[in-house]
N, C-alpha and C positions, 0 to 999 in steps of 0.2 A: 504494500500500500504506500506507494511513493508517487509524487507528482511526475507526470509525463507530458509531452507536448500535446498528445491527443486529449488528455484530461484538461490541460490548460486551455486548449482551444474551445472545448465544450463550455468550460466555466466562463471564458471571455465572451463567447457568443451569447450565452444566457444573460450575463450582466449587461452587455451592450444593448440588449433588447429592452431593458427597462431603466437605464440611466436617464434617458430623456422622456420616459413615460410619465406624463403629467398627472394622470388620474388612474386609480385612486391615489390620494395623497393625504396624509395625516399631518395637519399643521400643529405646531407647538407655538401658540401665540396667546398673549393676554391683550385683548382689544382695549384700546384706550381712547379711540375716536372713530367716528363713522368711516373716515378715509382708510382705516386699517382693513376694511373688508375688500380685499383684493385677491387676485389669483395667486397661488403659491409662487409661481415663477416671478411675480412682481416683488415679492418679499425676498425670495432666494434665487438670484440670477443663475447660480451654478447648481445648487443642491436642491432641485425641485422634482426629482424623479425617484424611482425605487421605493415608493410608498411613504417614506419619511426621510427627514433630513439626514439623520445619522447613517441610515442604510445607503443613501446616495453617496455620502462621504466615503464610507468604507468600500462601496462599489468602485469608486475611482481608485482608491488604494489598491484594490484587487487587480483591476485591469492594468494599472501601471506596473505593478509587481510582475504580473504575467508577461507583460511586454518586455520587461528587462530580462526575465528568465528565458523567454522564448521569442527573441526579436524577429524570427522568421515565420512565426505562425501566421495562418491566413488572416486572422483578425487584427494583426499588428497595424496595418494602415488605418483601419477604422478607429482603433484606440488613439493613435497619434492625432488623427483629425479631430476627434472629440476633445481631447485634451488641449489641442491648439486653439480650438474655438471657445472653450469654456474656462480654462485655467488662465485667465488674463486679468490684468490689473483693474479694468473698469468693472468687471463682474465681481471680483473680490471686494471692490469698494462697496458694492451693493450688499454683500454678505456682512461687511463691517457695519454698514448703516443699520442693519437689523439688530446687531449686537448693541448698538447705541440707543435703541428704543427704550422708553421707560419700562420698568418691570421685566427686563430681559436678563437680569443677573443669573437666574437659574436655568436659562435656556440650555438644554442638552447637557446639563451637569450630572456626572462627570464623563459619561460615556462618549457623547459626541465630541467633547473637548479632546479627549484622548485620541479618538480616531482622526480628528483633523491634524493633530500633531503627527500621527503615523503617516497620514497622506503626505504631509509636507516632507517628512524624512524620506519617504519613497521617491517623491518627485525630485528631491535633491540628488538622487543617484542616477538621474538621466541627463543626457546632454541636450537640454531643452530649457526654455525660459519658465517652465511651470513653477518650479520652487521659488524663484524670485517673485513671481506674481503672488504666490500663497504666503510668502514670508510675513506680511503684516497681519494676516489672519491667524497664523500660527502664533505669532508673538502676543496677539490679543488673548488667545486662549491660555498660553503659558502664564500671562499676567493674572488671568482668572484663577488658575491653580494657585499661584502665589498668594492671592488674596483669600482664597477659600480655605486652604488647608490649615492655616493657623486657627481658624474658627471651628474646625471640625473636631470636636472634643472626642467623639466616639467613632470608630470605623463603621462603614456601611458594609455589612457582611452578607447582604442579600444576593440572590442569584440572578438578578435582572440588571437593567441599565444603571442602577445606582451603585453597583458594586465598586468599591473604591480600590481594591487590590488589582483588579483587571485594569482599571483606568490608569493607575500609577505604574503598572508594568509598561504600558505603551508610552506614557509620559516620560518615564525614566529612560527608555530607549531613545526617545527624541532628544532629551535634555543632556545626555552624557557628553555630547560634543558641542552643545549649543548654549547651555544655561547652567552654569555650575551652582548658582544659588538655588535653582529649582531642584537639582540633584541633591543638594544638602538638605533641603526641606523635606523631600520625599524620604530620604534616609531617616531623618529625625522623627517624622510622623509614623512611618511604617514600623520602625523598630520599637517606638513607644507603644504602638498598638499591639504588635504581633510577636515581639521577641520572647515574651514570657508565656506564650500560649502553650498549653500542654494537653495531651490526651484528647484530641478533637474527636467528638462523637460522630460528626458528619451526618447529621439528621437532614438529609437531602435526598432527592430534589423536592422542591415545591412543585406544584402542578403546572406552573408556567415559567419555570426558570430555564435559562440558557447558559448559565455559568455555575460552576461549582464553587461555593463559598470556600470550602476547604482547599481545593486544588489551586484556585487563583491566589489564595494567600501563600501557599507553598511556592507557586511560580514566582510571585513577587520576591519572596525571600531568597529564592535561588539567584535572582538578579543582584541582590543587595549584599549577600554574605559570601565570603570566599568558600571554595569547595568543601573543605573539611568542616568549617563552621556551619555551612548549610546542612551537611549530612548529620551533624550532631543535633542541630535544631529540628530537622525533620524526624529524627529518631525519637524526639521528645513530643513533638506535635502529633505525629501519627505513629505511635510506638509498635503497632501490630501489623504493619504493612507486609512483613514477611509471611504472615499467616493469612493474608488476603482479607484483612479487616482494617477498617469497617467495611462490611460487605457492600454497603451502599455505594462506595466509591469504585467498586469493581463490577457493578451491575449496570449495564446500559439501560437507559430509561426507555419505557414503552410509550409509544406515541399512538394514542387511540383515534385521533382525528386530525389529519394533516390539512384539512380545510379550515380548521379553527386556528386563528393566528396566534393565540396564546398557547394552546396545547402544542402547536408546531414548534414552539420554542424548545421543546425537549429534544428535537433533532439537533438543534444548536448546542444543547447541553452535551450530547454525546460527542459531537465534533470538537467542542472546546475542551472537554475532558481529554479527548485523544491528544490534542495539542499540549495540554498541561502535563499529561503523563509522559509524553515524549521529551518535553523540556526538562522535566524533573529527572528523567533517566539520563539525559545528556549532562545535567549538572552534577549528578552523582558519579558518573563515569563508569567505565566497563567493569571495574573490579568490585563494585558495591553489590551486596546481596539483593537489594531492592531493584536494581536496574533492570534485570530481565522480567521481573514481575510487573514493573511499570510499563515496559515495552509491550508485554502481552495485554495488559489492561488497555493500552492505547489502541492496539489492533482491534480488540473486541468492540470498543466504543465506535471507532471509525466504521467498522463493518456494519454496525447497526443502522447507521444513518446516511452513509455516503450514497447509497442507491436512491435516496429520497431528496437529494438537493433540488431537483426539478420535479414538476408535476402539479403543483398548486401554488398560486402566487403568494399565498399566506407564508410560505417558506422560501420560495425560489427568489424572492426579491432580496434575500440577504444570506441564505445558507452557504452559497458558494464561497463567501469570504471566510467563513469558519472552516469549511472543507479545505481551503487553501492553507490556512494556518496548520491544520492537522496533518496534511500530506507533505507540506514542505518541511 
């Protein structure tokens, strides 16, 4: 279960089909005046497709990443053309204007913030003007993290968009070479929240979750702690992994109705768990007893949901992004 050009091409074609699809679209807006009642594309000149703002953002991340990995795939010209037409300063200015609206402080916090930073980081790996255009928007969201994290007394441990460990993993990856102050703040807050966590029971998933509270926490800590320190922390946080416990973390979620947008989140849970397990295995290294167990858990979760990336728009407007994380 590894990414191939054929799989990349299928993912890219799927996502290109809805990056510019204007309806259905779920707006995140607090109306403050009658003139606010406008089409989504008037509020969001770039990110008005893929059902909602954050899915559109990580859809762009996905196709740019696939373009870099497989520059000769058939969808490459269409990806370049869309990025050239959309990731431009005048459209970014429109997205910034939305952030400046009254009562927009909580817009897409923290999930969309983190994905925008990931998109900017990916754009910067291309020989194109896209990252330069996105830079002001990325800096705006980095500033929002800087303002928000000191106020966040308690971590958000849920398995949905509000999960703070997932967001800080993406934000940390962006900030490592761009914002040392944000890196320091992420370390300070994450270690304060999670360093002393012990014997996680992993009472998950909830019925509409697409992230594992336990595994996203472990993923973040794998980014922040050196290898031996991470292994020691993980052994205290999840002390029975070698016995396949907690069983909830090794059991792929059952998706009863893929046409239900919330229940379809559980396919995302399987794929994001696959990604987390693989990253945890990589952080532990080949000599650790948990590594093969984590790798097998990843395969089981990916196999459960990879066949269902497409088929119903409730899932296909976003699942390929998480499939890419898991396979790459």
